[in-house]
SETI-317980 format. One line per 5 residues: number of its first residue (from 1); their letters; for each residue x, y, z of N, C-alpha, C. Coordinates in steps of 0.001 Angstrom, whole numbers, padded with zeros to 6 digits. Atoms other than C-alpha are relative to their C-alpha. Layout:
// SETI-317980
NUM = a = X Y Z X Y Z X Y Z; ...
This chain:
// SETI-317980
1 = xxxxx = 000575 000750 -001122 081979 119686 125005 -000319 -001424 -000446; 000237 001398 000335 081856 115888 125016 -000711 -000689 001160; 000747 000779 -000987 079376 113639 126821 000102 -001467 -000389; -000171 001427 000268 079989 109897 127123 -000975 -000797 000855; 000961 000831 -000724 077270 107420 128062 000232 -001468 -000338
6 = xxxxx = -000091 001446 000178 077334 103637 128520 -001414 -000559 000057; 001365 000530 -000044 074131 101828 127579 -000052 -001292 000824; 000218 001144 -000879 072690 098775 129329 000897 -001198 -000339; -000848 001123 000388 074859 096363 127349 001382 000069 000644; -001330 -000208 -000596 077908 097788 129183 000033 -000317 001496
11 = xxxxx = 000107 000222 -001445 076838 096514 132594 001219 -000714 000601; -001149 000736 -000535 079944 094302 132920 001285 000828 000004; -001175 -000866 -000041 082348 097196 132444 000068 000651 001371; -000088 -000461 -001386 083523 097983 135971 000421 001462 000055; -000276 -001447 -000099 084002 101575 137266 001397 000417 -000429
16 = xxxxx = -001356 -000411 000354 087801 101646 136867 000214 -000066 -001517; -000085 000086 001459 087453 100530 133232 -000752 001156 -000650; 000794 -001113 000538 084735 103119 132564 000765 001314 000121; -000754 -001230 -000214 086877 105869 134036 001129 000114 -001025; -001106 -000016 000953 089841 104900 131844 -000496 000256 -001420
21 = xxxxx = 000559 -000178 001346 087672 104695 128705 -000458 001444 -000198; 000420 -001408 000091 086133 108120 129431 001208 000911 -000216; -001195 -000841 000108 089595 109632 129858 000614 -000093 -001394; -000563 000179 001332 090792 108163 126570 -000844 000706 -001060; 000870 -000688 000950 087761 109471 124689 000195 001506 000090
26 = xxxxx = -000178 -001440 -000167 088149 112956 126167 001340 000461 -000564; -001337 -000375 000470 091891 113037 125412 000062 000025 -001524; -000076 000088 001462 091417 111996 121778 -000897 001010 -000693; 000853 -001027 000597 088490 114312 121043 000665 001362 000095; -000667 -001287 -000188 090517 117213 122433 001102 000252 -001033
31 = xxxxx = -001026 -000166 001036 093146 116580 119735 -000499 000822 -001184; 000570 -000604 001203 090738 118021 117145 -000600 001379 000235; 000490 -001359 -000286 089676 121267 118870 -001406 000230 -000552; 001375 -000098 000503 086002 120647 118059 -000790 000987 000846; 000719 -001056 -000717 083797 123615 118953 -001458 -000350 000296
36 = xxxxx = 001406 000349 -000211 080403 121881 118824 -000115 -001203 000949; 000151 001107 -000967 078992 119424 121403 -000120 -001353 -000699; 000072 001361 000508 079393 115703 120802 -000395 -000938 001137; 000399 001026 -000959 077598 112922 122623 000434 -001356 -000566; -000480 001307 000437 079208 109479 122423 -000692 -001083 000817
41 = xxxxx = 000706 001093 -000664 077073 106452 123222 000744 -001304 -000259; -000770 001236 000101 078970 103235 123935 -000863 -001210 000326; 000705 001255 -000237 077601 099715 123735 000986 -001146 -000129; -000830 001194 000087 078981 096179 123899 -000752 -001051 -000806; 000585 001100 000761 078343 093377 121415 000751 -001281 000316
46 = xxxxx = -000600 001307 -000259 078961 089704 122205 000080 -000764 -001315; -000222 000636 001299 080467 088190 119067 000955 -001178 000192; -000825 001174 -000299 081694 084719 119973 000680 -000567 -001237; -000542 000572 001237 082374 083885 116313 001110 000834 -000614; -000998 -000873 000623 084657 086824 115543 000664 000890 001044
51 = xxxxx = -000759 -000796 -000961 087324 088188 117857 000954 000976 -000687; -000956 -000819 000738 089183 090057 115101 -000262 001497 000153; 000298 -001424 -000118 087366 093358 115560 -000092 000396 001466; 000050 -000481 -001382 087633 095450 118706 -001138 000987 000218; 001086 -000980 -000103 085183 098283 118054 -000459 000363 -001396
56 = xxxxx = 000499 -000448 001299 083023 099634 115249 -000910 001202 000179; 000833 -001193 000022 081348 102902 114413 -001321 -000348 -000663; 001323 000374 000507 077592 102441 113922 -000580 001171 -000790; 000365 -001127 000845 076889 104734 110992 -001500 000233 -000037; 001457 -000138 000117 073142 104032 110853 -000611 000722 001197
61 = xxxxx = 000534 -000621 -001216 072618 105274 114412 000617 001366 000291; -000791 -001170 -000367 075071 108153 114389 -000374 001239 -000801; 000169 -001279 000679 074986 111810 113402 001207 000867 000327; -001131 -000894 -000232 077348 114786 113433 000222 000264 001479; -000101 -000345 -001421 076594 115426 117095 -000133 -001197 000932
66 = xxxxx = 000177 001174 -000857 076044 111876 118319 000642 -001216 -000662; -000701 001166 000516 078428 108969 117783 -000429 -001244 000776; 000294 001289 -000625 077364 105388 118460 001151 -000955 -000327; -001165 000877 000171 080310 103045 118995 -000223 -001272 000811; 000172 001294 -000672 080116 099336 119841 001362 -000645 000200
71 = xxxxx = -001211 000761 -000301 082928 097404 121539 -000312 -001486 -000053; 000106 001456 -000056 083501 093688 121123 000302 -000428 001437; -000160 000368 -001413 083036 092200 124607 001266 -000819 000237; -001194 000826 -000145 085902 089785 123986 001222 000841 000357; -001164 -000847 -000205 088387 092653 123937 -000053 000772 001310
76 = xxxxx = 000102 -000726 -001272 087046 094297 127087 000155 -000911 001204; -000170 000933 -001116 087234 091164 129189 001450 000032 000478; -001351 -000046 -000563 090212 091573 131476 000772 001270 -000315; -000687 -001254 000282 090993 095101 130283 000444 000651 001301; -000568 -000604 -001210 093309 096565 132922 000641 001333 -000369
81 = xxxxx = -000534 -001317 000369 093938 100343 132637 001464 000202 000344; -001420 -000160 -000357 097357 099900 134253 000919 -000827 -000906; -000777 000778 000949 098467 097483 131539 000271 000887 -001219; -000320 -000987 001049 100284 099821 129145 -000268 -000521 -001405; 000247 000560 001333 100022 097460 126174 -001488 000015 -000310
86 = xxxxx = 001453 -000027 000209 096267 097049 126593 -000491 001431 -000173; 000416 -001402 000054 095893 100783 127177 000310 000603 -001366; -000382 -000510 001311 097741 101552 123949 -000933 -000502 -001091; 000896 000575 001010 095548 099192 121904 -001380 000644 000082; 001322 -000616 -000168 092330 100597 123370 000039 001461 -000446
91 = xxxxx = -000123 -001407 000380 093576 104159 122845 -000007 000165 -001520; -000016 -000076 001464 094336 103553 119145 -001392 -000263 -000562; 001339 000349 000463 090919 101975 118701 -000962 001158 000199; 000891 -001126 -000293 089133 104891 120345 000275 001160 -000958; -000336 -001064 000950 091013 107434 118201 -000535 -000338 -001386
96 = xxxxx = 000476 000460 001307 090147 105395 115086 -001497 000253 -000148; 001457 -000154 000088 086414 105423 115873 -000429 001459 000087; 000300 -001431 -000058 086416 109123 116766 000202 000641 -001372; -000229 -000534 001349 087908 109901 113346 -001152 -000369 -000924; 001191 000372 000789 085069 107931 111733 -001170 000925 000347
101 = xxxxx = 001098 -000873 -000411 082630 110018 113776 000124 001400 -000573; -000211 -001343 000536 084154 113325 112710 -000134 000018 -001519; 000066 000155 001457 084153 112052 109114 -001404 -000400 -000466; 001303 000626 000255 080465 111106 109273 -000724 000590 -001215; 000751 -000592 001109 079121 113581 106685 000419 -000612 -001342
106 = xxxxx = -000472 000610 001243 081301 112144 103929 -000315 -001483 -000046; 000339 001425 -000044 080794 108552 105054 -001492 -000192 -000286; 001448 000078 000252 077029 109120 105105 -000314 000219 -001473; 000229 -000275 001420 077190 110527 101577 000244 -001246 -000835; -000293 001237 000742 078809 107336 100278 -001061 -001054 000258
111 = xxxxx = 001032 000988 -000339 076312 105131 102139 -001314 000318 -000703; 001260 -000399 000634 073397 107127 100771 000024 -000313 -001491; -000110 000288 001430 074657 106776 097208 -000056 -001502 -000267; 000100 001451 000139 075085 103040 097692 -001451 -000449 000050; 001365 000457 -000231 071518 102680 098924 -000973 000466 -001076
116 = xxxxx = 000994 -000589 000902 069806 104908 096358 000311 -000141 -001478; -000380 -000045 001409 071750 104497 093114 000204 -001359 -000645; -000208 001333 000561 071807 100743 092597 -000723 -000157 -001337; 000789 000199 001210 069035 100747 090020 000465 000910 -001130; -000442 -000919 001053 070330 103813 088164 001273 -000498 -000660
121 = xxxxx = -001217 000564 000575 073701 102116 087706 -000346 -001144 -000948; 000414 001113 000864 071978 099053 086272 -000580 000509 -001324; 000560 -000565 001226 070242 101300 083758 001088 000584 -000910; -001074 -000619 000766 073519 102931 082688 001007 -001005 -000551; -000996 000994 000387 075610 099755 082380 -000672 -001293 -000444
126 = xxxxx = 000498 001328 000347 075116 096407 080738 000173 -000907 001210; 000071 000847 -001190 074446 093570 083176 001360 -000520 000456; -001275 000605 -000404 077892 091965 083102 000963 001032 000586; -000853 -001033 -000577 079565 095299 083864 -000534 000482 001346; 000603 -000420 -001259 077140 096070 086673 000393 -000921 001138
131 = xxxxx = -000205 000989 -001060 077902 092875 088585 001179 000324 000910; -001184 -000257 -000808 081360 093927 089729 000120 001454 000434; -000128 -001437 -000256 080753 097679 089873 -000017 000322 001485; 000131 -000356 -001413 079621 097831 093497 001101 -000613 000843; -001140 000581 -000722 082365 095473 094677 001227 000895 -000133
136 = xxxxx = -001136 -000886 000225 084960 097760 093111 -000171 001307 000766; 000238 -001243 -000727 083342 100855 094588 000098 -000202 001515; -000158 000295 -001423 083198 099182 098010 001479 -000044 000373; -001446 000047 -000220 086936 098538 097716 000558 001409 000153; -000491 -001375 -000096 087597 102227 097066 -000572 000728 001216
141 = xxxxx = 000579 -000591 -001209 085218 103209 099873 000804 -000392 001229; -000829 000451 -001116 087216 101086 102295 001346 000718 000003; -001286 -000681 000085 090463 102615 101045 -000107 001420 000546; 000150 -001384 -000442 089131 106101 101664 -000397 000100 001473; 000549 -000168 -001346 087104 105675 104894 000885 -000604 001079
146 = xxxxx = -000884 000615 -000996 089338 103223 106767 001405 000586 -000093; -001332 -000564 000172 092474 104736 105290 000204 001268 000797; -000170 -001270 -000708 091846 108166 106807 000075 -000220 001513; -000052 000298 -001440 091232 106665 110268 001348 -000623 000366; -001304 000609 -000243 094379 104533 110048 001116 001034 -000136
151 = xxxxx = -000965 -001092 000187 096306 107564 108783 000025 000895 001235; 000069 -000801 -001218 095070 109551 111792 000720 -000673 001161; -000731 000738 -001028 096346 106824 114097 001502 000204 -000165; -001440 -000114 000254 099760 107004 112451 000506 001411 000283; -000424 -001374 -000220 099908 110821 112595 000117 000331 001482
156 = xxxxx = 000026 -000352 -001416 099006 111080 116279 000794 -000967 000882; -000549 001022 -000893 100326 107809 117701 001171 -000769 -000592; -001083 000716 000647 102943 106628 115231 -000490 -001247 -000706; 000382 001189 000769 102825 103742 112775 000184 -001257 000840; -000137 001302 -000664 102216 100244 114107 000169 -001117 -001029
161 = xxxxx = -000169 000988 001066 102871 098532 110763 001349 -000698 000123; -001243 000772 -000004 105455 095772 110647 000611 -000083 -001396; -000477 000045 001385 105873 096206 106872 000582 001339 -000415; -000583 -001223 000541 107979 098730 104992 -000942 000613 -001032; 000807 -000653 001031 106490 101251 102573 000107 -000739 -001328
166 = xxxxx = -000182 000754 001250 107937 099228 099695 -000890 -001235 -000007; 000846 001192 -000100 106131 096094 100911 -001467 000368 -000096; 001403 -000436 000034 102874 097988 101438 -000403 000443 -001398; 000296 -000438 001359 103071 099576 097998 -000170 -001192 -000929; 000110 001204 000828 103627 096165 096414 -001320 -000716 000260
171 = xxxxx = 001263 000641 -000351 100628 094734 098288 -001180 000769 -000583; 001061 -000841 000559 098433 097680 097259 -000093 -000175 -001508; -000011 000128 001461 099477 097463 093608 -000556 -001349 -000437; 000497 001334 000329 098754 093735 093588 -001511 -000083 000155; 001444 000060 -000237 095282 094162 095068 -000774 000842 -001011
176 = xxxxx = 000675 -000842 000997 094344 097030 092727 -000004 -000704 -001353; -000070 000726 001275 095542 095003 089736 -000981 -001152 -000007; 000946 001117 -000060 093518 092013 090919 -001432 000488 -000145; 001361 -000524 000083 090375 094120 091384 -000333 000429 -001429; 000256 -000455 001366 090718 095670 087937 -000063 -001171 -000981
181 = xxxxx = 000077 001198 000852 091416 092292 086321 -001341 -000699 000159; 001293 000643 -000256 088336 090814 087989 -001134 000812 -000609; 001000 -000878 000614 086326 093831 086812 -000072 -000265 -001503; -000036 000148 001457 087437 093382 083211 -000438 -001388 -000459; 000376 001366 000353 086828 089627 083251 -001372 -000395 000548
186 = xxxxx = 001331 000238 -000565 083465 089972 085024 -000016 -001243 000896; -000142 001172 -000866 084597 087491 087685 -000213 000378 001462; 000284 -000487 -001344 082935 088858 090779 000098 -001098 001050; 000004 001082 -000984 082821 085428 092442 001226 -000914 -000128; -001143 000878 000250 086184 084055 091285 000830 -000238 001262
191 = xxxxx = -000791 000097 -001220 088003 084753 094575 -000751 000716 001108; 000656 -000629 -001143 086777 085648 098056 000476 001441 000139; -000368 -001412 -000080 086724 089445 098041 000410 000413 001399; -000307 -000373 -001373 086940 089532 101830 001502 -000017 000266; -001448 000072 -000193 090599 088557 101619 000675 001284 -000454
196 = xxxxx = -000549 -001260 000489 091370 091638 099528 -000438 001151 000903; 000505 -001087 -000833 089151 093896 101624 000738 000069 001337; -000660 000008 -001313 090883 092811 104850 001392 000616 -000062; -001358 -000549 000110 094292 093886 103524 000010 001525 -000060; 000081 -001459 -000022 093064 097478 103241 000499 000547 001336
201 = xxxxx = -000394 -000466 -001327 093703 097740 106989 001516 -000032 000185; -001451 000019 -000076 097376 096988 106384 000618 001193 -000724; -000627 -001075 000766 098067 099620 103718 -000829 001282 -000064; 000845 -001194 000030 095312 102173 104400 000744 001277 000367; -000746 -001187 -000428 097588 104593 106271 001073 000363 -001013
206 = xxxxx = -001044 -000240 001002 100352 104186 103698 -000560 000774 -001191; 000606 -000654 001164 097993 105248 100887 -000157 001497 000252; 000227 -001416 -000299 097053 108521 102595 001320 000750 000133; -001306 -000644 -000132 100662 109280 103457 000614 000257 -001369; -000534 -000150 001351 101661 108726 099817 -000792 001022 -000810
211 = xxxxx = 000852 -000887 000780 098699 110663 098406 000107 001458 000416; 000186 -001360 -000506 098733 113725 100633 001209 000532 000763; -001221 -000483 -000645 102337 114290 101638 000141 001511 -000153; -000139 -001435 000242 102350 117765 100044 -001051 000803 000755; 001082 -000720 -000692 098983 118780 101536 000249 000115 001497
216 = xxxxx = -000244 -000009 -001442 100267 117995 105009 000968 001101 000428; -001024 -000979 -000351 103084 120542 104881 -000619 001274 000563; 000460 -001239 -000613 102540 123513 107180 -001255 -000129 000826; 001226 000205 -000779 099526 121970 108935 000272 -000968 001136; -000087 001008 -001050 099176 120185 112248 -000894 -001177 -000376
221 = xxxxx = 000711 001231 000362 097728 116684 112222 -001508 000193 000009; 001448 -000208 -000108 094259 117798 113334 -000540 000775 -001193; 000439 -000826 001126 093911 120525 110687 000066 -000790 -001304; -000193 000795 001209 095242 118194 108005 -001100 -001043 -000162; 001033 001043 000065 092797 115370 108838 -001374 000592 -000257
226 = xxxxx = 001314 -000618 000192 089794 117678 109064 -000171 000499 -001428; 000055 -000397 001415 090646 119036 105596 -000278 -001213 -000887; 000175 001204 000819 090866 115505 104159 -001405 -000574 000141; 001349 000515 -000205 087470 114647 105642 -001026 000651 -000918; 000916 -000681 000922 085854 117119 103232 000011 -000648 -001382
231 = xxxxx = -000197 000596 001322 087000 114976 100312 -000896 -001219 -000177; 000906 001129 000190 084254 112702 099016 000681 -001094 -000827; -000603 001158 000653 084835 109333 097363 000378 000287 -001450; -000297 -000314 001401 084686 110689 093795 001303 000774 -000132; -001212 -000816 -000013 087330 113306 094502 001203 -000860 000360
236 = xxxxx = -001086 000851 -000480 089456 110715 096313 000444 -000988 -001091; -000345 000957 001062 089292 108164 093459 000798 000680 -001098; -000749 -000731 001024 090443 110796 090963 001447 000209 000437; -001359 -000242 -000475 093462 111709 093119 000779 -001305 000153; -000655 001295 -000142 094213 108049 093817 000613 -000436 -001334
241 = xxxxx = -000513 000421 001307 094546 107256 090117 001010 001005 -000551; -000891 -001021 000550 096177 110548 089168 001382 -000073 000636; -001275 -000084 -000715 098892 110366 091838 000681 -001351 000214; -000593 001295 -000334 099382 106664 092561 -000067 -001022 -001125; 000193 001028 001024 098056 104634 089615 -000369 000630 -001349
246 = xxxxx = 000398 -000706 001235 098079 106921 086525 -000127 -000907 -001211; 000058 000876 001174 098622 104039 084116 -001079 -001073 000103; 001117 000938 -000133 095580 102130 085379 -001359 000686 -000151; 001286 -000706 000041 092927 104860 085221 -000766 -000279 -001279; 000686 000243 001283 092201 104140 081550 -000828 -001282 000050
251 = xxxxx = 000713 001276 -000048 091010 100644 082543 -001437 000197 000477; 001365 -000308 -000434 088011 102010 084431 -000735 000778 -001085; 000650 -000824 001025 087319 104566 081705 -000454 -000837 -001188; 000378 000805 001156 087292 101955 078944 -000996 -001091 000367; 000908 001086 -000382 085496 099232 080906 -001435 000493 000142
256 = xxxxx = 001351 -000519 -000228 082533 101428 081851 -000437 000967 -001097; 000377 -000791 001162 082316 103039 078425 000139 -000878 -001234; -000117 000744 001261 082021 101868 074824 001055 000601 -000922; -000935 -000733 000847 084844 104093 073614 001445 -000247 000413; -001433 000041 -000293 088626 103902 073343 000450 001400 000424
261 = xxxxx = -000503 -001291 -000481 090839 106704 074693 001313 000316 -000713; -001235 -000251 000762 093322 107858 072035 000926 001018 000653; -000849 -001015 -000620 094596 110712 074253 000722 -000509 001242; -000592 000474 -001243 095631 108496 077167 001511 -000189 -000150; -001457 000130 000014 099327 108535 078032 000385 -001424 000360
266 = xxxxx = -000361 001393 -000252 100422 104931 077680 001359 -000084 000681; -001240 000197 -000755 103043 103957 080266 000690 001313 000354; -000559 -001285 -000394 103492 107626 081090 000795 000710 -001074; -000787 -000636 001065 105156 108417 077751 -000801 001112 -000659; 000662 -001155 000598 104381 111723 076088 -000494 -000319 -001406
271 = xxxxx = 000568 000185 001327 102042 111394 073145 000377 001184 -000887; -000230 -001091 000945 102920 113404 070064 -001340 000518 -000495; 001207 -000627 000554 100370 115793 068604 -001213 -000176 000910; 001122 000188 -000924 098064 115951 071672 -001320 000556 -000533; 001225 -000569 000554 095582 118186 069853 -000647 -000956 -000997
276 = xxxxx = 000526 000946 000981 095224 115642 067038 -000690 -001165 000697; 000606 001105 -000746 094523 112889 069573 -001342 000417 000604; 001258 -000466 -000573 091851 114996 071246 -001071 000176 -001070; 000985 -000184 001065 090139 115894 067995 -000520 -001345 -000493; 000430 001344 000385 090070 112196 067032 -000950 -000580 001049
281 = xxxxx = 000846 000469 -001108 088551 111439 070441 -001394 000628 -000085; 001300 -000677 000098 085794 114038 070046 -000796 -000501 -001203; 000668 000535 001186 085017 112716 066584 -000591 -001369 000297; 000472 001328 -000373 084721 109193 067972 -001266 000081 000851; 001146 -000160 -000889 082254 110429 070611 -001138 000798 -000633
286 = xxxxx = 001011 -000807 000692 080284 112452 068029 -000315 001295 000745; 000175 -001256 -000717 080841 115636 070027 -000277 001131 -000993; 000362 -001145 000845 079098 118606 068398 000483 001265 000702; -000565 -001172 -000679 080998 121853 069152 -001057 001044 000353; 000851 -001106 -000424 079276 124624 071102 000750 001295 -000238
291 = xxxxx = -000674 -001224 000402 080033 128109 069888 -000179 001136 000998; 000247 -001062 -000976 078864 130065 072951 000604 -000380 001342; -000618 000227 -001308 080725 130422 076233 -001060 000201 001079; 001096 -000112 -000961 077850 129681 078596 000472 -000292 001419; -000223 000232 -001431 078271 130103 082359 001406 -000510 000312
296 = xxxxx = -001362 000456 -000240 082032 129821 082386 000722 000798 001084; -000648 -000723 -001075 082685 132186 085278 000399 -000977 001108; -000403 000878 -001108 084686 130518 088080 -001004 000068 001148; 000937 000071 -001111 082505 129366 090940 000691 000368 001302; -000562 -000322 -001317 082967 130349 094564 000736 -001216 000536
301 = xxxxx = -000818 001142 -000433 085719 128160 096096 -000712 -001026 000863; 000678 000954 -000873 083472 126630 098764 -000907 -000945 -000774; 000910 000842 000774 081206 125247 096041 000732 -001073 -000786; -000640 000948 000907 083773 123545 093880 001106 -000821 000630; -001251 000570 -000469 086659 122545 096128 -000064 -001488 000314
306 = xxxxx = 000078 001424 -000340 085347 119101 097091 -001160 -000696 -000712; 001060 000620 000781 082775 118243 094408 000465 -000009 -001450; -000588 000089 001334 083969 116964 091044 -000798 000754 -001055; 000811 -000713 000983 081042 118477 089141 000399 001475 -000046; -000383 -001409 -000054 081937 121988 090322 001483 000189 -000297
311 = xxxxx = -001429 -000103 000288 085663 121291 090119 000257 000031 -001501; -000133 000007 001464 085309 120499 086397 -000330 001377 -000553; 000428 -001323 000480 083441 123757 085806 001070 001044 000319; -000967 -001011 -000428 085945 125798 087776 001322 -000133 -000769; -001282 000203 000670 089004 124241 086139 -000051 000454 -001453
316 = xxxxx = 000068 -000401 001417 087801 124760 082569 -000174 001510 -000126; 000139 -001460 000029 086791 128338 083380 001344 000682 000204; -001291 -000614 -000303 090234 129073 084779 001006 -000111 -001147; -000979 000180 001082 092106 127746 081723 -000563 000390 -001365; 000674 -000270 001264 089670 128966 079066 000856 000842 -000944
321 = xxxxx = -000777 -000900 000852 091915 131767 077789 001306 -000628 -000451; -001259 000645 000358 094900 129403 077629 -000183 -001136 -001000; 000266 001151 000856 093190 126765 075515 000119 000345 -001480; -000018 -000122 001453 093626 126209 071787 -001398 000384 -000486; 001301 -000517 000444 090844 128103 069985 -000832 -001044 -000728
326 = xxxxx = 000750 001035 000714 089903 125125 067821 -000568 -001035 000967; 000468 000973 -000992 089582 122879 070875 -001133 000538 000863; 000945 -000589 -000954 087468 125315 072897 -001444 -000467 -000182; 001412 000376 000130 084028 124586 071396 -000252 -001490 000220; 000159 001436 -000242 084610 120831 071551 000102 -000314 001492
331 = xxxxx = -000156 000216 -001439 085831 120943 075132 -001242 000459 000753; 001187 -000531 -000664 082882 123090 076169 -001173 -000955 -000160; 001086 000948 000250 080447 120663 074561 000175 -001258 000837; -000269 001225 -000761 082136 117692 076228 -000335 000191 001476; 000163 -000183 -001441 082094 119160 079735 -001407 000408 000401
336 = xxxxx = 001381 -000361 -000327 078536 120452 079533 -000974 -001141 -000270; 000861 001148 000299 077211 117080 078376 000116 -001053 001095; -000023 001079 -000995 076212 114426 080910 000368 -001326 -000652; -000270 001252 000706 076562 111715 078280 001279 000143 -000837; -001290 -000102 000678 080243 112043 077483 000659 -001376 -000012
341 = xxxxx = -000651 001316 000015 082759 109227 077966 -000635 -000921 001043; 000773 000668 -001056 081392 108076 081326 -001206 000878 000288; 001186 -000791 -000305 077827 109165 081973 000186 000651 001371; -000222 -000729 -001249 077956 111855 084669 -000811 -000546 001172; 000833 000555 -001070 075238 110036 086630 000518 -001336 000527
346 = xxxxx = -000552 001260 -000480 077398 106938 087079 000599 000215 001382; -000336 -000250 -001396 077771 106754 090841 001504 -000083 000252; -001388 -000115 -000460 081172 107771 092266 001009 000333 -001099; -001037 -000217 001018 083072 107803 088938 -000516 000741 -001223; 000597 -000650 001173 080769 109759 086611 000800 001167 -000553
351 = xxxxx = -000805 -001134 000463 083126 112751 086453 001483 -000328 -000058; -001402 000386 000042 086358 110763 086509 000607 000282 -001372; -000515 -000266 001345 086718 111054 082728 000243 001489 -000211; -000157 -001445 000149 086211 114831 082891 001284 000490 000677; -001164 -000452 -000750 088899 115278 085530 001305 -000486 -000626
356 = xxxxx = -001222 000513 000622 091448 113038 083826 000266 000677 -001348; -000172 -000715 001253 090818 114743 080491 000521 001416 000248; -000498 -001330 -000359 091341 118122 082159 001473 -000044 000394; -001418 000155 -000337 094636 116861 083582 000847 000000 -001271; -000712 000100 001282 095743 115999 080037 -000013 001356 -000722
361 = xxxxx = 000163 -001268 000696 094395 119245 078601 000910 001069 000600; -000814 -001026 -000655 096158 121440 081163 001494 -000234 -000240; -001416 000287 000149 099475 119660 080693 000489 000147 -001440; -000502 000098 001387 099616 119367 076901 -000678 000926 -000999; 000735 -000776 001011 097081 121687 075261 -000276 001431 000419
366 = xx = 000175 -001386 -000422 097328 124992 077110 001320 000736 -000152; -001211 -000747 000222 099777 127671 076145 000498 000718 001254
């Protein structure tokens, strides 16, 4: 059940426009077969200085059952429901904002971590590394949150991009390289970040299509999107680097740590003697082996499937019998320690080192 209300700021929206907007909202919500009631409150904002945005989801006012969406008055002026081009643009916008609403629990989680963990990050990192940390995390937040909404548009309504996948991939790779270079050089103010952030809207859908092509098989668009909405930013960043940028993940691991990574696969080439590289790594980190298998039973799937902390536990439990016996006590010590390569409390990426190390371990050190 969906209820749509127009607040007082919408007084200039005439009845025929309201009827068309209601119909578009109802049609798009029905795509997702939602069983719980949703109330959608619409407002209008007069933004004479910026006509680039058409609508926005107001996260601070919204909840799982109540979405607050603001339209830019500039875009509603002259909106004619019989104009197919205008109708298509408004329809895509409405679908985009509905996806944000359905994704609210994960979006709220990221916002909450931004608001509450600023000081803890400053305590874990030296000042020069802290300065760019939140800019980089905001970049990945945009990739995840806007990307899924743009991906939903493409799945249901078709792509509206004028660029090829090759062009989009080149643009993405360039922006990621720039962000990582700026991170490493501590140049948070060297270039206007807004220029990079704005390009996310061009390649956001492409990223999700490239990342989750296999997960989409056998599912309809609605089921597929709702599954992806369970994926928090930490989980998403791990998959982003693992699947799209495997040769750049070490840059975050080394920048936000004081240690080198002898086990990392440089340029994707297979390292010889993977066990030797891991033992050298543990020695560098002063890892003291644990001789007891504590709490290694696999966790219930609902607990671990979308939380990196539980995913680490579950993965090591599942491969325990396949691991090299000499590595076992070192691996156990590493994964049970919060102060490993990246401190586990480091917002959004604290378990990135654990997951990437497990990727290496499963591929090269399990019989």
